[in-house]
Residue frames relative to the residue before (quaternion, step in Angstrom):
aa qw qx qy qz dx dy dz
X 1.0000 0.0000 0.0000 0.0000 0.00 0.00 0.00
X 0.5316 -0.6208 0.4550 0.3535 3.59 -1.08 0.56
X 0.2195 -0.7601 0.6011 0.1134 3.52 -1.15 0.71
X 0.5912 -0.5648 0.4176 0.3963 3.60 -1.11 0.54
X 0.4082 -0.7164 0.5117 0.2415 3.57 -1.05 0.75
X 0.7655 0.1239 -0.1054 0.6225 3.56 1.31 -0.17
X 0.6608 -0.5103 0.3419 0.4314 3.60 -1.14 0.38
X 0.4221 -0.6780 0.5421 0.2612 3.55 -1.08 0.77
X 0.4014 -0.7362 0.4797 0.2583 3.62 -0.63 1.03
X 0.2930 -0.7219 0.6030 0.1716 3.53 -1.13 0.77
X 0.1149 -0.7881 0.6044 0.0210 3.56 -0.54 1.25
X 0.2396 -0.7941 0.5490 0.1027 3.56 -0.59 1.19
X 0.2631 -0.7653 0.5696 0.1438 3.56 -1.01 0.83
X 0.4953 0.6629 -0.4893 0.2755 3.52 -1.35 -0.08
X 0.2957 -0.7838 0.5278 0.1399 3.56 -1.15 0.64
X 0.5501 0.6166 -0.4107 0.3854 3.61 1.18 -0.24
X 0.6401 -0.5005 0.3991 0.4248 3.56 -1.24 0.28
X 0.6192 0.5456 -0.3449 0.4472 3.59 1.03 -0.74
X 0.6478 0.5066 -0.3146 0.4741 3.61 1.00 -0.80
X 0.6595 0.4957 -0.3128 0.4706 3.60 0.96 -0.81
X 0.6281 0.5198 -0.3346 0.4726 3.59 1.02 -0.75
X 0.6450 0.5167 -0.3134 0.4677 3.59 0.99 -0.85
X 0.6365 0.5241 -0.3272 0.4617 3.58 0.95 -0.87
X 0.6797 0.4958 -0.2873 0.4579 3.58 0.90 -0.93
X 0.6980 0.4899 -0.2689 0.4477 3.56 1.01 -0.80
X 0.8557 0.1447 -0.0349 0.4956 3.61 0.79 -0.95
X 0.6425 0.5653 -0.3277 0.4003 3.60 1.20 -0.28
X 0.4419 -0.6347 0.5565 0.3036 3.48 -1.42 0.13
X 0.7975 -0.0190 0.0183 0.6027 3.54 1.32 -0.13
X 0.3165 -0.7216 0.5838 0.1956 3.52 -1.37 0.06
X 0.3535 -0.6871 0.5953 0.2203 3.56 -1.07 0.84
X 0.3456 -0.7938 0.4699 0.1724 3.55 -0.12 1.37
X 0.2069 0.7562 -0.5934 0.1822 3.55 -0.75 1.09
X 0.2312 -0.7322 0.6157 0.1773 3.54 -1.18 0.54
X 0.2905 -0.7689 0.5498 0.1488 3.53 -1.17 0.63
X 0.7654 -0.3419 0.2590 0.4798 3.56 -1.30 -0.08
X 0.8207 0.2166 -0.1900 0.4934 3.54 -0.91 0.98
X 0.6371 0.5344 -0.3332 0.4443 3.61 1.25 -0.08
X 0.5499 -0.6306 0.3875 0.3871 3.58 1.26 -0.02
X 0.2807 -0.7253 0.6026 0.1790 3.50 -1.40 0.01
X 0.6815 0.4761 -0.3564 0.4265 3.54 -1.20 0.46
X 0.7703 -0.4106 0.2503 0.4189 3.52 -1.37 0.05
X 0.6357 0.5287 -0.3483 0.4417 3.61 0.96 -0.74
X 0.6611 0.4961 -0.3039 0.4738 3.57 0.98 -0.85
X 0.6291 0.5180 -0.3299 0.4765 3.59 1.00 -0.81
X 0.6576 0.5183 -0.3059 0.4532 3.59 0.92 -0.90
X 0.6420 0.5245 -0.3237 0.4560 3.57 1.00 -0.82
X 0.6702 0.4799 -0.3063 0.4761 3.61 0.95 -0.80
X 0.6162 0.5242 -0.3499 0.4722 3.60 1.05 -0.68
X 0.6216 0.5346 -0.3426 0.4587 3.61 1.02 -0.73
X 0.6316 0.5147 -0.3277 0.4784 3.60 1.00 -0.82
X 0.6412 0.5233 -0.3143 0.4651 3.57 0.93 -0.90
X 0.6556 0.5200 -0.3228 0.4423 3.60 0.87 -0.92
X 0.6083 0.5393 -0.3467 0.4679 3.59 1.10 -0.66
X 0.6691 0.4815 -0.2948 0.4833 3.58 0.98 -0.83
X 0.6147 0.5313 -0.3518 0.4648 3.61 1.04 -0.68
X 0.6465 0.5073 -0.3203 0.4712 3.59 0.96 -0.84
X 0.6553 0.5210 -0.3040 0.4547 3.57 0.95 -0.90
X 0.6950 0.4512 -0.2568 0.4974 3.58 1.12 -0.71
X 0.5093 -0.6634 0.4150 0.3583 3.61 1.25 0.03
X 0.5717 0.6095 -0.3628 0.4123 3.58 1.22 0.46
X 0.3120 0.7619 -0.5113 0.2465 3.58 1.21 0.32
X 0.8179 0.2128 -0.1825 0.5024 3.58 -0.82 1.02
X 0.5447 0.5962 -0.4127 0.4213 3.61 1.25 -0.16
X 0.6228 -0.5284 0.3916 0.4238 3.61 -1.12 0.44
X 0.1380 0.7670 -0.6110 0.1389 3.57 -0.91 0.96
X 0.3336 -0.7710 0.5158 0.1680 3.56 -0.67 1.15
X 0.0862 -0.7479 0.6549 0.0656 3.53 -1.14 0.73
X 0.0793 -0.8078 0.5839 -0.0161 3.55 -0.45 1.29
X 0.0743 -0.8022 0.5924 0.0035 3.56 -0.70 1.10
X 0.0939 -0.7837 0.6131 0.0332 3.57 -0.76 1.07
X 0.1165 0.7944 -0.5821 0.1285 3.56 -0.85 0.99
X 0.5862 -0.5667 0.4544 0.3590 3.52 -1.30 0.39
X 0.1891 -0.7444 0.6300 0.1147 3.56 -1.18 0.69
X 0.2354 0.7577 -0.5870 0.1610 3.54 -0.92 0.93
X 0.3458 -0.7392 0.5449 0.1924 3.54 -1.15 0.59
X 0.0777 0.7520 -0.6484 0.0900 3.51 -0.93 1.09
X 0.6311 -0.5664 0.3735 0.3761 3.56 -1.24 0.26
X 0.7894 0.1835 -0.1247 0.5724 3.61 1.13 -0.44
X 0.5870 -0.6007 0.4132 0.3518 3.61 -1.15 0.64
X 0.2398 -0.7304 0.6207 0.1537 3.53 -1.29 0.49
X 0.3688 -0.7765 0.4605 0.2214 3.63 -0.26 1.21
X 0.6909 0.4662 -0.2842 0.4739 3.60 1.12 -0.58
X 0.7401 0.2548 -0.1684 0.5991 3.59 1.26 -0.29
X 0.2393 -0.8568 0.4360 0.1359 3.60 0.24 1.29
X 0.7522 0.3504 -0.2157 0.5146 3.61 1.17 -0.38
X 0.5442 0.4930 -0.4329 0.5229 3.49 1.17 0.82
X 0.5409 0.5850 -0.4425 0.4115 3.56 -0.55 1.18
X 0.7191 -0.3878 0.3130 0.4843 3.55 -1.23 -0.42
X 0.6942 -0.5080 0.3103 0.4046 3.61 -1.16 0.55
X 0.6660 0.5108 -0.3261 0.4349 3.63 0.84 -0.86
X 0.6541 0.5020 -0.3137 0.4708 3.61 1.00 -0.77
X 0.6322 0.5225 -0.3313 0.4663 3.59 0.99 -0.80
X 0.6602 0.4990 -0.3062 0.4705 3.61 0.90 -0.90
X 0.6404 0.5224 -0.3251 0.4597 3.60 0.94 -0.86
X 0.6851 0.4804 -0.2903 0.4643 3.59 0.92 -0.84
X 0.6063 0.5280 -0.3561 0.4763 3.60 1.09 -0.59
X 0.6445 0.5036 -0.3178 0.4796 3.59 0.99 -0.80
X 0.6364 0.5316 -0.3273 0.4531 3.60 1.00 -0.79
X 0.6531 0.4954 -0.3212 0.4742 3.60 0.98 -0.76
X 0.6262 0.5261 -0.3393 0.4648 3.58 0.97 -0.79
X 0.6476 0.5204 -0.3145 0.4592 3.58 1.00 -0.80
X 0.6656 0.4790 -0.2929 0.4917 3.60 1.17 -0.55
X 0.6235 -0.5775 0.3306 0.4105 3.58 1.27 -0.04
X 0.4070 0.6947 -0.4980 0.3220 3.59 1.21 0.15
X 0.2587 -0.8139 0.5113 0.0957 3.55 -0.74 1.12
X 0.7969 0.0879 -0.0462 0.5960 3.59 1.20 -0.41
X 0.1056 -0.7743 0.6219 0.0506 3.55 -1.03 0.85
X 0.1532 -0.7612 0.6279 0.0541 3.53 -0.91 1.04
X 0.1050 -0.8069 0.5809 0.0236 3.56 -0.36 1.25
X 0.1430 -0.8217 0.5503 0.0379 3.56 -0.67 1.12
X 0.1162 -0.7512 0.6471 0.0588 3.52 -1.21 0.68
X 0.1295 -0.7824 0.6058 0.0644 3.57 -0.81 1.00
X 0.5041 0.6234 -0.4841 0.3505 3.52 -0.91 0.91
X 0.7293 -0.3947 0.2963 0.4738 3.54 -1.28 -0.16
X 0.6906 -0.5007 0.3208 0.4117 3.59 -1.17 0.52
X 0.6186 0.5572 -0.3540 0.4261 3.61 0.98 -0.73
X 0.6591 0.4991 -0.3058 0.4722 3.60 1.00 -0.84
X 0.6344 0.5287 -0.3298 0.4575 3.57 0.97 -0.83
X 0.6759 0.4831 -0.2880 0.4762 3.60 0.88 -0.94
X 0.6566 0.5117 -0.3141 0.4564 3.60 0.91 -0.88
X 0.6770 0.4884 -0.2926 0.4664 3.59 0.93 -0.90
X 0.6556 0.5039 -0.3133 0.4670 3.60 0.95 -0.84
X 0.6430 0.5145 -0.3170 0.4705 3.58 0.99 -0.82
X 0.6638 0.4995 -0.3091 0.4630 3.56 0.89 -0.91
X 0.6164 0.5340 -0.3430 0.4661 3.59 1.02 -0.77
X 0.6753 0.5046 -0.2920 0.4517 3.59 0.87 -0.98
X 0.7437 0.4274 -0.2239 0.4627 3.57 0.95 -0.86
X 0.8103 0.3195 -0.1354 0.4721 3.60 0.97 -0.81
X 0.7314 0.3824 -0.2372 0.5124 3.62 1.10 -0.57
X 0.6509 0.5578 -0.3239 0.4002 3.58 0.76 -1.03
X 0.6689 0.4916 -0.3324 0.4477 3.66 0.83 -0.78
X 0.6361 0.5345 -0.3298 0.4483 3.60 1.13 -0.52
X 0.6382 0.5533 -0.3191 0.4297 3.59 1.24 -0.33
X 0.4685 -0.7128 0.4186 0.3118 3.58 1.26 -0.22
């Protein structure tokens, strides 16, 4: 059977401080998420990343490679939604993707729920209208 050519990264989930400390101590990355009372949107995500960075420093891993995976809904509307950074017009979605990259997010998983036609339409629109804005 084929074997991995490099170690498979372990991405730790969870939104509590204990989960972030665990990710910093033993993980190769963190699945970025906010929990009840932690807010929603880019500011809340940034605040949790700041907490994580404190735990990484405490674990002696500051500046070491560490994956940040952010999963969020993707959808197109006429106006931005501050609580859903990837729901809005193409320019706002692109701006929010750049903002996450600036915070150190290394991978974004954009999800679309609905019938196959909606998924294909949304993915096509992303490729045609958002991707070119990212450079």
